[in-house]
C-alpha positions in Angstrom: -5.4 11.6 26.7 -7.9 9.7 24.5 -8.0 10.3 20.7 -11.0 9.2 18.6 -9.8 7.4 15.5 -12.0 6.8 12.4 -11.1 3.9 10.1 -12.4 3.6 6.6 -12.5 0.3 4.8 -12.5 0.6 1.0 -12.7 -1.8 -1.9 -12.7 -2.4 -5.6 -14.7 -5.3 -6.9 -13.6 -5.2 -10.6 -10.5 -4.0 -12.5 -12.7 -1.5 -14.2 -13.2 0.2 -10.9 -9.7 1.6 -11.0 -9.5 5.2 -12.1 -5.8 5.8 -12.9 -3.9 8.8 -11.8 -1.8 10.8 -14.2 1.8 9.6 -14.3 4.5 12.0 -13.2 6.4 13.6 -16.1 9.3 11.5 -17.4 11.6 14.3 -16.3 10.7 13.6 -12.7 12.6 10.3 -12.9 9.9 8.3 -11.1 9.9 4.5 -11.6 8.2 1.7 -9.7 9.9 -1.7 -9.3 9.0 -4.8 -7.4 11.3 -5.8 -4.6 11.5 -9.4 -5.7 14.1 -10.6 -3.2 12.5 -10.6 0.2 14.6 -8.4 2.5 13.5 -7.9 6.1 15.9 -5.0 6.5 14.6 -3.2 3.4 11.0 -3.8 4.3 11.6 -2.5 7.8 13.3 0.6 6.4 10.3 1.3 4.1 7.9 0.8 6.9 9.7 3.2 9.3 10.5 5.7 6.6 6.9 6.0 5.5 5.1 5.4 8.7 7.1 7.2 11.4 5.2 10.5 11.2 1.7 8.9 10.8 1.8 6.6 13.9 2.6 3.2 12.2 3.7 1.1 15.2 2.4 -2.4 14.8 5.4 -3.8 13.0 8.1 -2.0 15.0 8.2 -5.0 17.4 8.7 -7.6 14.6 11.8 -9.6 14.7 13.9 -10.3 11.7 12.4 -13.8 11.7 8.8 -12.4 11.7 9.6 -10.2 8.7 11.3 -13.1 7.0 8.3 -15.3 7.5 5.8 -12.7 6.3 7.8 -11.7 3.2 8.2 -15.2 2.0 4.5 -15.9 2.0 3.1 -16.5 -1.5 1.1 -13.5 -2.6 3.1 -10.9 -0.6 4.6 -8.3 -2.8 6.4 -5.0 -2.2 6.4 -2.4 -5.0 8.8 0.5 -4.5 8.5 3.9 -6.1 11.9 5.6 -6.7 12.5 9.2 -7.7 15.9 9.4 -9.5 17.1 6.3 -7.7 16.0 7.3 -4.2 13.2 5.3 -2.5 10.1 7.6 -2.4 7.5 5.2 -1.1 6.0 1.8 -1.4 2.9 -0.3 -1.6 2.7 -3.8 -0.1 0.2 -6.3 -1.4 -1.0 -9.3 0.6 -2.9 -12.0 -1.3 -5.6 -13.8 0.7 -7.8 -16.7 -0.1 -10.6 -16.7 -2.7 -9.1 -14.0 -4.9 -8.9 -11.3 -2.3 -5.9 -8.9 -2.3 -5.3 -6.5 0.5 -3.2 -3.3 0.2 -1.5 -3.9 3.5 0.6 -0.8 3.5 0.9 2.2 1.2 2.6 5.5 1.6 5.3 7.9 0.7 8.4 9.1 2.6 7.5 12.5 3.9 10.0 14.4 1.7 8.2 12.9 -1.4 4.6 13.8 -0.6 2.9 16.4 -2.7 4.8 15.5 -5.8 2.2 13.5 -7.7 3.8 10.2 -6.9 1.2 8.8 -4.5 -1.7 8.6 -7.0 0.6 7.0 -9.5 2.0 4.5 -7.0 -1.6 3.6 -5.8 -2.7 3.1 -9.5 0.3 0.9 -10.1 -0.2 -1.1 -6.9 -4.0 -1.6 -7.5 -3.2 -2.8 -11.0 -0.7 -5.3 -9.7 -3.3 -6.5 -7.2 -5.7 -7.1 -10.0 -3.1 -9.1 -12.1 -1.5 -10.9 -9.1 -2.5 -14.4 -10.3 -0.3 -13.9 -13.4 2.7 -13.8 -11.1 1.5 -16.5 -8.6 0.2 -19.4 -10.7 -1.4 -21.1 -7.7 -3.6 -18.1 -7.0 -7.1 -17.7 -8.3 -7.8 -14.5 -10.3 -8.3 -11.5 -8.1 -12.0 -10.7 -7.4 -11.6 -8.0 -4.8 -8.9 -5.5 -3.7 -9.4 -3.8 -0.4 -7.6 -1.4 1.9 -8.1 0.5 5.1 -7.0 4.0 6.1 -7.6 6.0 9.3 -7.8 9.5 10.5 -4.2 9.2 11.8 -2.9 8.7 8.2 -1.9 11.6 5.9 -4.6 14.2 5.2 -4.9 13.1 1.5 -5.0 9.3 2.0 -8.8 8.8 1.9 -9.3 11.1 -1.0 -6.5 9.4 -3.0 -8.2 6.0 -2.5 -11.6 7.4 -3.6 -10.1 9.1 -6.6 -8.6 5.8 -7.7 -12.1 4.2 -7.6 -12.1 2.6 -4.2 -15.5 2.7 -2.4 -16.1 2.8 1.3 -17.8 -0.4 2.6 -17.4 0.1 6.3 -16.5 2.8 8.8 -15.4 2.2 12.4 -14.6 4.6 15.2 -12.6 3.8 18.3 -10.9 5.6 21.1 -7.2 5.2 21.6 -5.0 6.1 24.5 
């Protein structure tokens, strides 16, 4: 069976493009922390916990060494949202040349969707993309933050990116088996 998949490529070109989401109430116990120690096992856990029901498969074949090599690259950051101590989701940033930062992965564990954590985590992650050069002294200041999402992702993904101020700059459609 063939499925048509639409992929949207979105970007921000200035920090002022970011339209912050409302933070969850303090009583929700949501906090966001950078995973500063690269851990292939933890990153693999986040990837599978968030992506298993939305067809994330590209990294399932990665070896521990592949994870290790990727996570130790300068400009790769993983920010994790926790609700009362439990991992609720994550956003992974990947710094590229010339001040470009990609939101490589972003999402919530299914049990935590619909609880106003996603907009807050995306706001936090986009802000960290814009100030990445402050944490990586060899990087030039960020000039562009981009992300892609597709029709296989959660039903609110595209709208969340747009509400945070990301603009579509390209759309591609493909057929997948």
